[in-house]
DRENDO-1510 file (C-alpha; in Angstrom, 1 decimal, always signed):
<recs>
REC; n; res; u; v; w
REC; 1; MET; +170.6; +28.3; +106.2 .
REC; 2; PHE; +173.8; +26.4; +106.2 .
REC; 3; GLY; +175.5; +28.5; +103.5 .
REC; 4; ARG; +174.4; +31.5; +105.5 .
REC; 5; ILE; +176.7; +30.3; +108.2 .
REC; 6; ARG; +179.3; +29.3; +106.2 .
REC; 7; GLU; +179.7; +32.7; +104.6 .
REC; 8; ASP; +179.9; +34.2; +108.8 .
REC; 9; ILE; +182.7; +31.6; +109.3 .
REC; 10; ARG; +184.6; +32.7; +106.2 .
REC; 11; ALA; +184.2; +36.1; +106.8 .
REC; 12; VAL; +186.3; +35.3; +110.4 .
REC; 13; LYS; +188.5; +33.3; +108.7 .
REC; 14; ASP; +189.4; +35.9; +105.8 .
REC; 15; ARG; +189.5; +39.1; +108.2 .
REC; 16; ASP; +191.3; +37.8; +111.1 .
REC; 17; PRO; +194.7; +36.2; +111.0 .
REC; 18; ALA; +194.4; +35.0; +114.5 .
REC; 19; ALA; +192.1; +32.6; +112.7 .
REC; 20; LYS; +193.3; +29.5; +112.6 .
REC; 21; SER; +190.7; +27.0; +112.0 .
REC; 22; THR; +187.1; +26.4; +111.5 .
REC; 23; ILE; +186.5; +24.6; +114.5 .
REC; 24; GLU; +188.5; +27.6; +116.6 .
REC; 25; VAL; +186.4; +30.0; +114.9 .
REC; 26; LEU; +183.0; +28.0; +116.0 .
REC; 27; LEU; +183.8; +27.4; +119.4 .
REC; 28; CYS; +185.9; +30.9; +120.3 .
REC; 29; TYR; +184.2; +33.5; +118.7 .
REC; 30; PRO; +181.9; +35.7; +120.5 .
REC; 31; GLY; +181.1; +37.7; +117.2 .
REC; 32; LEU; +179.9; +34.8; +115.7 .
REC; 33; HIS; +178.1; +33.4; +118.3 .
REC; 34; ALA; +176.2; +36.5; +118.9 .
REC; 35; LEU; +175.8; +36.7; +115.0 .
REC; 36; LEU; +174.3; +33.1; +114.9 .
REC; 37; SER; +171.9; +33.8; +117.8 .
REC; 38; HIS; +171.0; +37.1; +115.9 .
REC; 39; ARG; +170.0; +35.4; +112.7 .
REC; 40; ALA; +167.6; +32.9; +114.8 .
REC; 41; ALA; +165.8; +35.5; +116.8 .
REC; 42; HIS; +165.2; +38.0; +113.4 .
REC; 43; PHE; +163.5; +34.6; +111.9 .
REC; 44; PHE; +161.0; +34.7; +114.6 .
REC; 45; TYR; +161.0; +38.4; +114.7 .
REC; 46; ARG; +159.9; +38.8; +111.2 .
REC; 47; ARG; +157.1; +36.2; +111.8 .
REC; 48; GLY; +155.7; +38.5; +114.5 .
REC; 49; LEU; +156.9; +36.5; +117.6 .
REC; 50; VAL; +158.3; +39.2; +120.5 .
REC; 51; LEU; +158.9; +37.4; +123.5 .
REC; 52; LEU; +161.2; +34.6; +122.3 .
REC; 53; PRO; +163.4; +36.6; +119.7 .
REC; 54; ARG; +164.3; +38.8; +122.5 .
REC; 55; LEU; +164.7; +36.2; +125.1 .
REC; 56; ILE; +167.3; +34.6; +122.2 .
REC; 57; SER; +168.8; +38.3; +122.1 .
REC; 58; HIS; +169.1; +38.3; +126.0 .
REC; 59; LEU; +171.0; +35.1; +126.6 .
REC; 60; SER; +173.4; +35.9; +123.7 .
REC; 61; ARG; +174.3; +39.2; +125.5 .
REC; 62; PHE; +174.8; +37.5; +128.5 .
REC; 63; PHE; +177.2; +35.0; +127.1 .
REC; 64; THR; +178.9; +36.9; +124.4 .
REC; 65; GLY; +178.5; +40.7; +125.6 .
REC; 66; ILE; +176.8; +41.7; +122.3 .
REC; 67; GLU; +173.5; +43.3; +121.9 .
REC; 68; ILE; +171.9; +43.0; +118.6 .
REC; 69; HIS; +168.2; +43.6; +118.5 .
REC; 70; PRO; +166.1; +41.0; +116.7 .
REC; 71; GLY; +164.8; +43.5; +114.6 .
REC; 72; ALA; +168.2; +44.4; +113.0 .
REC; 73; LYS; +168.7; +44.0; +109.3 .
REC; 74; ILE; +172.5; +42.4; +108.9 .
REC; 75; GLY; +173.8; +41.4; +105.8 .
REC; 76; SER; +176.5; +38.4; +104.6 .
REC; 77; GLY; +180.0; +38.5; +105.5 .
REC; 78; PHE; +179.3; +40.2; +108.7 .
REC; 79; PHE; +182.3; +40.3; +111.2 .
REC; 80; ILE; +182.3; +41.7; +114.7 .
REC; 81; ASP; +185.9; +41.2; +116.0 .
REC; 82; HIS; +186.5; +40.9; +119.6 .
REC; 83; GLY; +182.8; +42.4; +120.3 .
REC; 84; MET; +182.5; +43.2; +123.6 .
REC; 85; GLY; +180.0; +46.0; +124.2 .
REC; 86; VAL; +178.9; +46.2; +120.8 .
REC; 87; VAL; +175.1; +47.4; +120.5 .
REC; 88; ILE; +172.9; +47.3; +117.5 .
REC; 89; GLY; +169.5; +48.8; +117.5 .
REC; 90; GLU; +166.3; +47.5; +116.5 .
REC; 91; THR; +165.9; +49.6; +113.0 .
REC; 92; SER; +170.0; +49.4; +112.3 .
REC; 93; GLU; +170.4; +47.3; +108.5 .
REC; 94; ILE; +173.7; +46.5; +107.7 .
REC; 95; GLY; +175.1; +45.6; +104.5 .
REC; 96; SER; +177.2; +43.1; +103.3 .
REC; 97; ASN; +181.0; +42.2; +104.4 .
REC; 98; VAL; +181.0; +44.9; +107.3 .
REC; 99; THR; +183.2; +44.8; +110.3 .
REC; 100; ILE; +183.0; +46.6; +113.2 .
REC; 101; TYR; +185.2; +46.2; +116.5 .
REC; 102; GLN; +184.5; +46.1; +120.2 .
REC; 103; ASN; +182.4; +48.9; +122.0 .
REC; 104; VAL; +180.9; +50.4; +118.7 .
REC; 105; THR; +177.5; +51.8; +119.2 .
REC; 106; LEU; +174.8; +51.9; +116.1 .
REC; 107; GLY; +171.9; +53.3; +118.1 .
REC; 108; GLY; +169.4; +56.3; +118.3 .
REC; 109; THR; +169.4; +59.7; +119.6 .
REC; 110; GLY; +165.8; +59.7; +121.1 .
REC; 111; LYS; +162.6; +58.1; +121.5 .
REC; 112; ASP; +161.1; +58.6; +118.1 .
REC; 113; GLN; +159.3; +55.8; +116.2 .
REC; 114; GLY; +160.2; +54.4; +113.2 .
REC; 115; LYS; +163.3; +54.5; +111.5 .
REC; 116; ARG; +165.6; +55.6; +114.3 .
REC; 117; HIS; +169.0; +53.7; +114.0 .
REC; 118; PRO; +171.7; +54.0; +111.3 .
REC; 119; THR; +171.8; +52.4; +107.7 .
REC; 120; ILE; +175.5; +50.8; +107.0 .
REC; 121; GLY; +176.2; +50.4; +103.3 .
REC; 122; SER; +178.7; +47.4; +102.3 .
REC; 123; ASN; +182.1; +46.9; +102.6 .
REC; 124; VAL; +182.4; +49.3; +105.6 .
REC; 125; VAL; +184.8; +49.4; +108.7 .
REC; 126; VAL; +183.8; +50.8; +112.0 .
REC; 127; GLY; +186.4; +51.3; +114.3 .
REC; 128; THR; +186.7; +50.3; +117.9 .
REC; 129; GLY; +184.5; +52.7; +120.2 .
REC; 130; SER; +182.8; +54.5; +117.6 .
REC; 131; LYS; +179.1; +55.6; +118.1 .
REC; 132; VAL; +177.1; +55.9; +114.9 .
REC; 133; LEU; +173.6; +57.7; +115.9 .
REC; 134; GLY; +170.3; +58.2; +114.5 .
REC; 135; PRO; +168.5; +57.4; +111.2 .
REC; 136; ILE; +171.6; +58.5; +108.9 .
REC; 137; VAL; +173.1; +56.7; +106.0 .
REC; 138; ILE; +177.0; +55.3; +105.9 .
REC; 139; GLY; +177.6; +55.1; +102.1 .
REC; 140; ASP; +179.8; +52.0; +100.6 .
REC; 141; ASN; +183.5; +51.4; +101.3 .
REC; 142; CYS; +183.7; +54.0; +103.9 .
REC; 143; ARG; +186.0; +53.8; +107.0 .
REC; 144; ILE; +184.7; +55.3; +110.5 .
REC; 145; GLY; +188.0; +55.7; +112.7 .
REC; 146; ALA; +188.4; +54.5; +116.1 .
REC; 147; GLY; +186.3; +56.4; +118.8 .
REC; 148; SER; +184.2; +58.7; +116.2 .
REC; 149; VAL; +181.1; +60.0; +116.8 .
REC; 150; VAL; +178.6; +59.9; +113.5 .
REC; 151; LEU; +175.9; +62.0; +113.8 .
REC; 152; SER; +175.4; +62.7; +110.1 .
REC; 153; SER; +175.4; +60.9; +106.9 .
REC; 154; ALA; +178.3; +60.1; +105.0 .
REC; 155; PRO; +178.9; +59.6; +101.1 .
REC; 156; PRO; +180.5; +56.5; +99.8 .
REC; 157; ASN; +184.3; +56.0; +99.8 .
REC; 158; SER; +184.6; +58.3; +102.7 .
REC; 159; THR; +187.0; +58.3; +105.8 .
REC; 160; LEU; +185.3; +60.0; +108.8 .
REC; 161; VAL; +187.0; +60.7; +112.2 .
REC; 162; GLY; +186.5; +62.8; +115.1 .
REC; 163; LEU; +183.9; +63.6; +117.5 .
REC; 164; PRO; +181.6; +64.8; +115.8 .
REC; 165; ALA; +183.0; +62.8; +113.2 .
REC; 166; ARG; +183.6; +64.6; +109.8 .
REC; 167; VAL; +184.5; +63.1; +106.4 .
REC; 168; VAL; +188.6; +63.6; +106.1 .
REC; 169; SER; +189.1; +61.6; +102.8 .
REC; 170; TYR; +186.8; +60.9; +100.0 .
REC; 171; ASN; +187.6; +59.2; +96.9 .
REC; 172; GLY; +184.9; +58.8; +94.3 .
REC; 173; SER; +186.4; +55.7; +92.6 .
REC; 174; LYS; +185.1; +52.5; +94.0 .
REC; 175; VAL; +187.2; +50.5; +96.8 .
REC; 176; SER; +187.6; +47.0; +95.6 .
REC; 177; SER; +188.6; +45.5; +98.9 .
REC; 178; ILE; +187.9; +45.7; +102.5 .
REC; 179; ASN; +190.5; +47.9; +104.3 .
REC; 180; LEU; +191.0; +46.7; +107.8 .
REC; 181; ASN; +193.8; +49.2; +108.4 .
REC; 182; HIS; +191.4; +51.6; +110.4 .
REC; 183; SER; +194.5; +52.9; +112.5 .
REC; 184; ASP; +195.6; +54.4; +110.0 .
REC; 185; MET; +193.6; +57.3; +109.7 .
REC; 186; PRO; +194.2; +61.3; +109.5 .
REC; 187; ASP; +194.7; +63.3; +112.4 .
REC; 188; PRO; +192.7; +66.1; +112.0 .
REC; 189; VAL; +193.7; +67.6; +115.7 .
REC; 190; ALA; +197.5; +67.7; +114.4 .
REC; 191; GLU; +196.4; +69.2; +110.9 .
REC; 192; ALA; +194.6; +72.0; +112.6 .
REC; 193; LEU; +197.5; +72.7; +114.9 .
REC; 194; ASN; +200.0; +72.7; +111.5 .
REC; 195; ASN; +197.8; +75.3; +110.4 .
REC; 196; LEU; +197.5; +77.4; +113.5 .
REC; 197; GLN; +201.5; +77.2; +113.7 .
REC; 198; GLU; +202.0; +78.6; +110.1 .
REC; 199; GLN; +199.8; +81.3; +111.0 .
REC; 200; ILE; +201.3; +81.8; +113.7 .
REC; 201; ASP; +204.9; +81.6; +111.9 .
REC; 202; GLN; +203.5; +84.0; +109.3 .
REC; 203; LEU; +202.9; +86.8; +111.9 .
REC; 204; ARG; +206.5; +86.4; +113.2 .
REC; 205; CYS; +207.8; +86.8; +109.8 .
REC; 206; ARG; +206.5; +90.4; +109.9 .
REC; 207; GLY; +209.0; +91.3; +112.5 .
REC; 208; VAL; +212.3; +89.3; +111.3 .
REC; 209; GLU; +214.2; +90.0; +108.3 .
REC; 210; ILE; +213.0; +88.5; +105.1 .
REC; 211; GLU; +215.7; +87.3; +102.6 .
REC; 212; ASN; +214.5; +86.0; +98.6 .
REC; 213; GLY; +210.9; +85.9; +100.2 .
REC; 214; VAL; +211.8; +83.5; +102.7 .
REC; 215; CYS; +210.9; +83.7; +106.3 .
REC; 216; LYS; +214.1; +83.2; +108.3 .
REC; 217; SER; +212.3; +82.9; +111.9 .
REC; 218; GLY; +213.5; +79.5; +112.0 .
REC; 219; HIS; +210.0; +78.0; +113.3 .
REC; 220; LYS; +209.0; +74.6; +112.3 .
REC; 221; ASN; +205.7; +73.2; +111.6 .
REC; 222; LEU; +204.4; +70.7; +114.0 .
</recs>
């Protein structure tokens, strides 16, 4: 148990440059408080208790603003940065060394029984405000951009952005480290506008002089 707590503290210190000491992490990080409360609630939940783990979860939400159902399975090295508004559903499964930011939801899409929440692989980063919904699987080493709504499974080593989210980057090679720069994402909207501008320029080229196969319309891409 104490070894798991040390891993949770180390995850905060490794991934948050603002964390200056172990004492600061223990006293001032609501994500860690919510995670430790969840580990206790999950212990009782696995032993068939219902009310006590829900009470622990409820109190933890009151004090931290983070709601984790006692039934959720969370691996080692889990880090919730800031954390206000995070919701993790009952049948969610989270691998090792996962990082999520505030207002993230790992939720269901209806009142189905059984597995109804997502499975998140290891070394995954879920950006601020993202929603991952349904019994889908997010592969290892994925990055989910801020504000994305993920409704379908994604292969390992993918980058997902958008509403609904789609895979915009994929690399079959294994990612060896956790990339926290979740703001450095491709912009599918800008790409779509660039493609549209290219098509407009091609149409304009039909009515202007062509010299050496180069359009002289003067129009530039975004």
